[in-house]
C-alpha positions in Angstrom: 7.4 18.6 0.9 4.0 17.5 1.4 3.0 13.8 1.4 0.0 12.7 2.0 -1.0 8.9 3.2 -4.0 7.8 3.0 -5.6 4.8 4.1 -8.0 3.2 1.7 -10.5 1.6 4.4 -12.4 3.5 6.9 -10.5 1.8 10.1 -9.1 4.9 12.4 -6.9 1.9 14.5 -5.7 1.1 10.7 -4.7 4.5 10.2 -3.4 5.1 13.6 -0.6 1.8 12.9 -0.1 3.2 9.3 0.9 7.2 11.0 3.4 5.1 13.2 4.9 3.4 9.8 5.1 6.7 7.6 6.8 8.9 10.6 9.3 6.3 12.1 12.1 6.6 9.5 11.6 10.7 8.5 14.2 13.1 9.5 14.0 15.6 7.0 12.3 18.2 9.2 11.0 19.2 5.5 9.0 16.6 5.4 5.5 16.7 6.5 3.1 13.8 6.7 -0.5 14.1 6.0 -2.5 11.6 7.0 -6.5 11.0 5.5 -8.7 7.9 6.4 -11.2 6.7 3.5 -15.0 8.2 4.9 -17.1 5.8 3.5 -14.6 2.4 2.8 -14.7 -0.8 4.5 -13.1 -1.5 7.7 -11.7 -4.4 6.8 -10.0 -5.2 2.7 -9.6 -8.6 2.8 -10.8 -9.5 -0.6 -11.9 -8.0 -4.4 -15.7 -7.3 -3.5 -13.9 -5.0 -0.8 -11.4 -3.3 -2.5 -14.0 -2.4 -5.6 -16.5 -1.5 -2.5 -14.3 0.8 -1.0 -12.2 2.8 -4.0 -14.6 4.8 -5.5 -14.9 7.1 -2.5 -10.9 6.3 -1.4 -10.5 8.0 -4.8 -12.8 11.0 -4.5 -11.2 11.7 -1.4 -8.0 12.2 -2.8 -8.6 14.2 -5.2 -10.9 16.0 -2.7 -7.9 16.3 -0.1 -5.5 16.9 -2.6 -7.3 19.9 -3.9 -7.4 21.3 -0.6 -3.6 20.8 0.4 -1.7 20.3 -2.5 1.1 17.7 -1.3 4.0 16.8 -3.4 3.4 13.1 -3.6 0.9 10.6 -2.5 1.2 7.5 -1.3 -1.7 4.7 -1.0 -1.3 2.8 2.0 -3.2 -0.2 1.1 -1.7 -3.5 -0.3 -4.0 -4.0 -3.0 -5.1 -2.2 -6.2 -7.2 0.6 -4.1 -7.0 2.7 -7.4 -3.5 3.4 -7.8 -3.6 3.6 -11.8 -6.6 5.9 -11.6 -4.9 7.9 -9.6 -1.8 8.2 -11.5 -4.4 9.2 -14.7 -6.1 11.9 -12.7 -2.8 13.4 -10.8 0.5 14.6 -11.8 2.7 14.6 -9.0 4.2 11.0 -7.8 1.3 8.3 -6.9 2.9 5.1 -5.0 1.4 2.1 -3.9 2.8 0.2 -0.9 1.6 -3.0 -2.6 4.0 -1.8 -5.7 6.4 0.4 -4.6 7.7 -2.5 -1.9 7.6 -5.4 -4.2 9.9 -3.5 -7.1 11.8 -2.8 -4.0 12.5 -5.9 -2.9 13.2 -7.4 -6.5 16.3 -5.4 -5.8 17.3 -7.3 -2.6 17.3 -10.5 -3.5 16.3 -13.4 -6.2 13.3 -13.7 -5.4 10.3 -12.5 -2.6 7.7 -13.4 -0.6 4.7 -11.6 -0.1 3.6 -12.0 3.8 0.0 -11.3 4.1 -2.9 -11.2 6.4 -5.9 -13.8 5.7 -5.4 -16.5 3.6 -8.2 -16.7 1.6 -6.6 -13.2 0.2 -3.7 -15.3 -1.5 -4.8 -15.6 -4.6 -6.0 -12.0 -4.5 -2.4 -11.0 -4.0 -1.2 -13.2 -6.3 -3.0 -11.6 -9.0 -1.7 -8.4 -7.9 1.9 -9.9 -8.7 0.9 -11.1 -12.1 -1.0 -7.5 -12.7 2.7 -5.6 -11.6 4.3 -8.0 -13.9 6.5 -9.2 -11.0 5.8 -13.5 -11.3 9.3 -14.2 -11.8 10.7 -12.6 -9.2 7.6 -13.5 -6.4 9.1 -17.0 -4.9 5.3 -17.5 -2.7 2.4 -15.5 -1.0 1.9 -16.9 2.1 -0.9 -15.5 4.9 -1.5 -15.5 8.7 -5.7 -15.9 9.8 -5.8 -12.4 10.9 -8.1 -9.5 9.5 -6.6 -6.0 8.9 -8.1 -4.2 12.0 -7.1 -7.3 14.0 -4.0 -7.0 12.6 -3.7 -3.4 14.0 -5.0 -4.1 17.2 -4.0 -8.0 18.4 -0.4 -7.6 18.1 0.8 -10.3 19.9 -1.0 -12.8 18.6 -0.2 -11.5 15.1 3.6 -11.4 16.2 3.1 -14.8 16.8 1.4 -16.2 13.4 3.7 -14.0 11.6 6.8 -15.8 13.3 5.4 -19.0 12.7 4.5 -18.2 9.0 7.7 -16.9 8.4 10.0 -19.9 9.6 8.1 -22.1 6.7 8.9 -19.1 3.9 12.8 -19.5 5.0 12.7 -23.2 5.3 10.6 -24.2 2.0 10.4 -21.4 -0.3 13.2 -20.2 -1.4 12.8 -16.9 -0.5 15.6 -14.1 0.2 13.0 -10.9 1.0 10.3 -10.9 2.6 7.5 -8.1 2.1 4.2 -7.4 4.5 1.9 -7.2 2.5 -0.7 -5.1 4.4 -0.9 -1.9 6.2 -1.7 -3.9 9.7 1.1 -5.7 9.2 3.3 -2.6 9.8 5.6 -2.4 12.9 7.0 -5.4 12.6 9.6 -6.1 10.5 12.4 -5.4 12.7 11.4 -8.3 14.8 10.9 -10.8 12.2 14.1 -9.7 10.4 16.4 -10.4 13.7 14.2 -13.4 14.2 15.2 -14.9 10.3 17.6 -13.0 9.1 16.2 -11.7 5.6 15.4 -8.6 5.0 11.4 -7.9 6.2 10.1 -4.9 4.7 7.5 -2.7 6.0 5.2 -1.4 3.0 4.3 1.8 4.7 7.5 2.8 5.4 9.6 1.8 2.3 7.1 3.7 0.3 7.3 6.9 2.6 11.1 6.9 2.0 10.5 6.3 -1.8 8.1 9.1 -2.3 10.4 11.3 -0.5 13.2 10.3 -3.2 10.5 10.8 -5.8 10.0 14.8 -4.9 13.6 15.6 -3.9 14.6 14.4 -7.3 12.2 15.8 -9.1 10.5 12.1 -10.6 7.3 11.2 -11.2 5.7 8.5 -13.2 5.5 9.1 -16.9 1.8 10.8 -18.1 1.9 9.5 -21.7 0.2 6.0 -22.5 -1.0 4.5 -20.1 -1.0 7.1 -17.4 -2.5 9.9 -19.9 -4.9 12.4 -18.0 -7.9 10.8 -18.4 -9.8 12.0 -22.0 -12.6 14.1 -20.3 -12.3 16.4 -17.3 -12.8 14.7 -13.7 -16.0 16.1 -12.9 -17.9 14.2 -16.1 -17.0 10.9 -14.3 -18.7 11.8 -11.2 -22.8 11.1 -12.0 -24.8 12.2 -9.0 -28.5 10.4 -10.3 -29.6 13.4 -12.5 -27.1 13.3 -15.3 -24.6 15.9 -14.1 -21.4 15.2 -13.0 -20.3 15.6 -9.4 
């Protein structure tokens, strides 16, 4: 099987971290991972503005790559909206975002979970996502450290120290039983944090790639009725080139 793992920002540093987490639990020799970095996105998706500015080029890049390599599934390796509903409409292969997938799985692992994200300014955005996925009754809290995505990827020791400090507060104050690392830049910290607090800590890229494998192996895909039905016009009709024609 072939899985496209797509980074919605334009940071190759972040893509390298995503690659490590995506590959580390894949044991099936028949699973091929192909990686894509958004060619025109911002380097840090750290607010709603950055999400909207990055997603238009991200969607087009994914559709182009899907036509080129014909993957069996797509993993959106950004812990945000990042066009997941649009791509579920456009594609008839499994499309899984690390945000929706990991939080949904966390609901099966404990009474309540906490999302631990990067910038504290990003907390309201993440809280809105929890409501969008209708998981607010299972989410104990959303907490953040003070590192943007690219710094979390490159300044690993400082990021780990901040994560340790914040995760202890989650255990003591929030009543969560599961912790979701709410940013692709936070991948790879899960095992050390899990050993520290004795709770399940989910690396969103690792988890979502494994779920994507399961989808393909079992022949599952999102429903194409109603919400994720194909757009009513040909996709090219939605791409405006400034001259009155699709592109």
